[in-house]
C-alpha positions as CSV (number, residue, x, y, z in Angstrom):
1,I,-82.7,127.2,246.3
2,I,-86.3,126.9,247.0
3,S,-86.6,130.7,247.7
4,Y,-84.6,131.5,244.6
5,A,-86.9,129.4,242.5
6,K,-90.1,130.9,243.9
7,N,-88.8,134.4,243.7
8,F,-88.2,133.9,239.8
9,S,-91.4,131.8,239.5
10,I,-89.4,128.8,238.4
11,P,-91.4,125.5,238.6
12,I,-89.9,122.9,241.0
13,V,-89.7,119.2,240.4
14,V,-88.6,117.3,243.6
15,V,-86.4,114.3,242.9
16,I,-85.9,112.0,245.9
17,N,-82.9,109.8,245.0
18,K,-81.5,106.6,246.6
19,I,-84.9,105.1,247.4
20,D,-83.3,101.7,247.0
21,I,-81.4,102.1,250.3
22,L,-83.0,100.2,253.1
23,G,-84.5,102.4,255.7
24,V,-85.1,105.5,253.6
25,D,-88.3,107.2,254.8
26,V,-89.7,109.0,251.7
27,N,-92.8,110.3,253.7
28,K,-90.5,111.9,256.2
29,I,-88.7,113.8,253.4
30,V,-91.9,114.9,251.8
31,N,-93.3,116.1,255.2
32,S,-90.0,118.1,255.7
33,L,-90.2,119.7,252.3
34,S,-93.9,120.6,252.8
35,L,-92.8,122.9,255.6
36,F,-91.1,125.0,252.8
37,G,-94.3,125.2,250.8
38,L,-93.5,122.3,248.5
39,I,-96.9,120.5,248.5
40,P,-97.1,117.3,246.4
41,E,-99.8,116.9,243.9
42,K,-101.3,113.9,245.8
43,W,-101.9,116.3,248.8
44,G,-103.7,118.8,246.6
45,G,-100.6,120.9,245.9
46,D,-98.8,121.7,242.6
47,T,-95.3,120.4,243.2
48,I,-94.2,117.2,241.3
49,F,-92.4,114.7,243.5
50,V,-90.5,111.8,241.8
51,N,-88.9,108.9,243.6
52,I,-85.8,107.5,241.9
53,S,-82.7,105.4,242.2
54,A,-80.1,106.8,239.8
55,K,-77.9,103.8,240.5
56,N,-80.6,101.1,239.5
57,G,-82.4,103.3,237.1
58,I,-85.7,103.2,239.0
59,G,-88.1,106.1,238.3
60,I,-85.9,107.7,235.7
61,D,-88.6,107.5,233.0
62,D,-91.1,109.2,235.4
63,F,-88.6,111.9,236.1
64,L,-88.1,112.6,232.4
65,E,-91.8,112.6,231.9
66,S,-92.3,115.1,234.7
67,I,-89.8,117.5,233.0
68,N,-91.5,117.1,229.6
69,L,-94.9,117.9,231.3
70,Q,-93.5,121.2,232.7
71,Y,-92.0,121.9,229.3
72,E,-95.4,121.5,227.6
73,L,-97.3,123.5,230.4
74,L,-94.9,126.4,230.1
75,E,-94.7,126.2,226.2
76,L,-90.9,126.6,226.4
77,K,-89.4,127.2,223.1
78,Q,-85.9,127.9,221.8
79,S,-85.2,131.5,220.7
80,D,-84.4,131.8,217.0
81,C,-81.1,133.7,217.4
82,K,-78.0,134.0,215.1
83,Y,-75.5,133.6,217.9
84,S,-75.7,131.0,220.7
85,N,-75.8,131.9,224.4
86,G,-76.1,130.0,227.7
87,V,-74.6,129.5,231.0
88,V,-71.3,128.2,232.6
89,I,-72.3,125.3,234.9
90,E,-68.7,124.1,235.8
91,A,-65.1,124.9,235.0
92,R,-61.6,123.7,235.8
93,L,-57.9,123.8,234.8
94,D,-56.9,120.6,233.2
95,K,-53.3,119.4,232.7
96,S,-53.8,118.1,229.3
97,Y,-56.5,120.5,227.8
98,G,-55.9,123.6,229.8
99,V,-59.0,125.6,230.7
100,V,-62.1,123.3,230.4
101,A,-65.6,124.7,230.8
102,I,-68.9,122.9,230.8
103,L,-71.5,125.0,229.2
104,L,-75.3,124.7,229.0
105,V,-76.7,126.1,225.8
106,K,-79.9,128.2,226.2
107,N,-80.5,129.5,222.7
108,G,-79.1,129.0,219.2
109,I,-76.5,126.4,218.1
110,L,-73.1,126.5,219.6
111,K,-70.4,125.2,217.1
112,K,-66.8,124.3,217.3
113,G,-64.7,127.3,216.2
114,D,-67.2,129.8,217.7
115,I,-65.8,132.8,219.7
116,L,-67.4,133.1,223.0
117,V,-67.2,135.6,225.9
118,S,-68.0,134.9,229.5
119,G,-67.4,137.5,232.1
120,T,-63.7,138.6,231.8
121,K,-62.8,135.4,229.7
122,Y,-63.0,134.7,226.1
123,G,-61.7,132.3,223.5
124,K,-62.3,130.2,220.4
125,I,-63.7,126.8,220.9
126,K,-61.0,124.3,219.9
127,I,-62.5,121.1,221.3
128,M,-66.1,120.2,222.1
129,K,-67.4,117.1,223.8
130,N,-70.9,115.9,224.8
131,D,-71.9,114.4,228.1
132,K,-70.6,111.0,226.9
133,G,-67.1,112.3,226.3
134,E,-67.6,112.1,222.5
135,F,-66.1,114.8,220.2
136,V,-68.9,116.8,218.6
137,N,-69.0,119.8,216.3
138,E,-72.2,121.5,217.6
139,A,-74.6,121.7,220.6
140,H,-78.3,122.7,220.4
141,S,-80.5,124.3,223.0
142,S,-80.6,122.6,226.4
143,I,-77.5,120.5,225.6
144,P,-74.5,120.5,227.9
145,V,-71.1,120.4,226.4
146,E,-67.5,120.5,227.6
147,V,-65.3,123.1,225.6
148,C,-61.7,124.0,225.5
149,G,-60.1,127.2,224.3
150,L,-60.9,129.9,226.8
151,S,-58.3,132.4,228.0
152,G,-59.0,131.6,231.6
153,V,-61.3,129.7,234.0
154,P,-64.8,131.3,233.9
155,N,-67.0,131.7,237.0
156,V,-69.7,129.2,237.5
157,G,-73.1,130.7,236.9
158,D,-71.8,133.3,234.5
159,D,-73.6,133.7,231.2
160,F,-71.7,133.2,227.9
161,F,-72.5,134.4,224.4
162,V,-71.0,134.0,221.0
163,V,-69.6,137.0,219.0
164,D,-68.6,137.3,215.5
165,S,-65.0,138.2,215.9
166,E,-62.0,138.1,218.2
167,K,-61.8,141.9,218.0
168,K,-65.2,142.4,219.4
169,A,-64.6,139.7,222.1
170,K,-61.5,141.7,223.4
171,S,-63.5,145.0,223.3
172,I,-66.3,143.4,225.5
173,I,-63.5,141.8,227.7
174,S,-61.8,145.2,228.3
175,S,-65.0,146.9,229.5
176,N,-65.8,143.8,231.6
177,L,-62.3,144.0,233.2
178,I,-62.7,147.6,234.1
179,E,-66.0,147.0,235.7
180,S,-64.7,143.9,237.6
181,S,-61.7,145.9,238.8
182,D,-63.9,148.6,240.2
183,K,-66.1,146.2,242.1
184,K,-62.9,144.4,243.3
185,N,-61.4,147.6,244.7
186,I,-64.7,148.6,246.4
187,K,-65.0,145.1,248.0
188,S,-61.3,145.2,249.1
189,A,-61.6,148.6,250.8
190,F,-64.7,147.4,252.6
191,S,-63.1,144.1,253.8
192,F,-60.0,145.9,255.0
193,N,-61.9,148.3,257.2
194,D,-64.3,145.7,258.2
195,I,-61.4,143.4,259.5
196,F,-59.9,146.3,261.6
197,S,-63.2,147.1,263.1
198,E,-63.7,143.5,264.1
199,F,-60.1,143.4,265.6
200,E,-61.0,146.5,267.7
201,K,-64.4,145.2,268.7
202,N,-63.7,141.6,269.5
203,K,-59.9,142.0,270.1
204,I,-59.2,139.1,267.6
205,N,-55.6,137.9,268.2
206,K,-55.4,135.2,265.6
207,C,-55.9,135.7,261.8
208,Y,-55.3,132.8,259.4
209,N,-54.8,133.4,255.7
210,I,-55.6,130.3,253.7
211,I,-54.9,129.3,250.1
212,L,-57.4,127.0,248.6
213,K,-56.8,124.7,245.7
214,A,-59.8,122.6,244.3
215,D,-60.5,120.5,241.3
216,V,-63.4,122.6,239.9
217,I,-64.7,126.1,240.6
218,G,-67.9,124.6,242.2
219,S,-66.0,122.8,244.8
220,L,-64.0,126.0,245.5
221,E,-67.2,128.0,246.1
222,V,-68.4,125.4,248.6
223,L,-65.1,125.3,250.6
224,L,-65.1,129.1,250.8
225,C,-68.6,129.1,252.1
226,V,-67.7,126.5,254.8
227,L,-64.5,128.3,255.9
228,Q,-66.2,131.6,256.3
229,K,-68.7,130.0,258.7
230,L,-65.9,128.7,260.8
231,S,-64.7,132.2,261.7
232,D,-65.7,133.4,265.1
233,K,-64.8,136.1,267.5
234,N,-61.5,134.6,268.5
235,I,-60.3,133.3,265.1
236,N,-60.7,135.2,261.8
237,I,-60.3,133.2,258.5
């Protein structure tokens, strides 16, 4: 995450949580992070460090002030665009509501009834809730909202954007599906050959196929990452 932020010149605010727990050594944490080039301001660096306890509300005001400071220094402003866009930060399949996606609005105003596209999924927003679970009709820039109405569960991290008609959404989805299918075929062919070469090279005699079911897409990504690391020369997952 640190490398990603630095590569894209994204400012970093380090938030050290759970400082209310007995025995927490904040200085040790700061020293560890300094090895990755995150030098706190009090050491002459340019990284903001904030100590908080989310449970007890300690340091939350300082945390918000540090974000506002970055906002002012970078002169961040919302783009004046007709159609809203943003990013998917979580998604799941709900028994009551169907596909539920948590979106973070980047630009414009996202409204109930808007038709949006994200990757190979699209839909009309039927329900919109804010972070408190209250029903709302619109969300402005930097506001996260939970929406229902998409045709399928979108990928976490995918961008979304609003279009003016369902016809246009379907047209975009068609081209995205073709592109996605091409990538999948290339990846499948590579994986197939790669597995056989591993069998020949390491004489793998056990191969386990696993079906994963998770509460949200974000959890699924973590589980996949962990399981892939469990594979070794004798067992292939």
